C-alpha positions as MATLAB code, in Angstrom:
seq = 'XXXXXXXXXXXXXXXXXXXXXXXXXXXXXXXXXXXXXXXXXXXXXXXXXXX';
ca = [
     157.548  220.842  -21.704;
     157.904  223.118  -24.715;
     161.398  223.294  -26.206;
     162.455  226.344  -28.165;
     164.043  225.296  -31.442;
     166.222  227.706  -33.358;
     167.700  227.117  -36.800;
     171.141  226.148  -35.396;
     169.534  223.738  -32.933;
     167.442  222.180  -35.693;
     170.549  221.885  -37.902;
     172.481  220.191  -35.093;
     169.599  217.786  -34.447;
     169.427  216.918  -38.152;
     173.204  216.412  -38.336;
     173.328  214.103  -35.316;
     170.307  212.176  -36.593;
     171.981  211.740  -39.979;
     175.323  210.669  -38.454;
     173.707  208.088  -36.182;
     170.764  206.633  -38.154;
     170.599  203.574  -35.891;
     170.171  205.729  -32.758;
     167.158  207.566  -31.394;
     168.051  211.245  -31.101;
     166.048  213.348  -28.657;
     166.179  217.017  -27.787;
     166.169  217.774  -24.071;
     166.099  220.974  -22.096;
     169.286  221.653  -20.132;
     167.873  224.722  -18.375;
     167.938  222.930  -15.030;
     171.601  222.064  -15.471;
     172.467  225.654  -16.314;
     171.083  226.972  -13.044;
     173.462  224.843  -10.974;
     176.285  224.361  -13.472;
     177.297  221.157  -15.150;
     176.217  221.553  -18.766;
     179.413  219.773  -19.828;
     177.841  216.597  -18.444;
     175.008  216.871  -20.949;
     177.427  216.373  -23.847;
     180.064  214.192  -22.189;
     178.840  210.833  -23.505;
     178.516  211.505  -27.210;
     179.160  208.411  -29.332;
     182.279  208.221  -31.468;
     181.786  209.238  -35.103;
     182.189  206.380  -37.556;
     184.591  207.116  -40.418;
];
């Protein structure tokens, strides 16, 4: 599947990758979630930021 990447999306990906260097960060399409609702579930389990 082809994912459209905009500058803000690329910036967010880079930021998350930088904040969690020991994690594998992947970009997924949430289009299917948007059609039936529930996009909040896609971001519910974000790891806690280390300070």
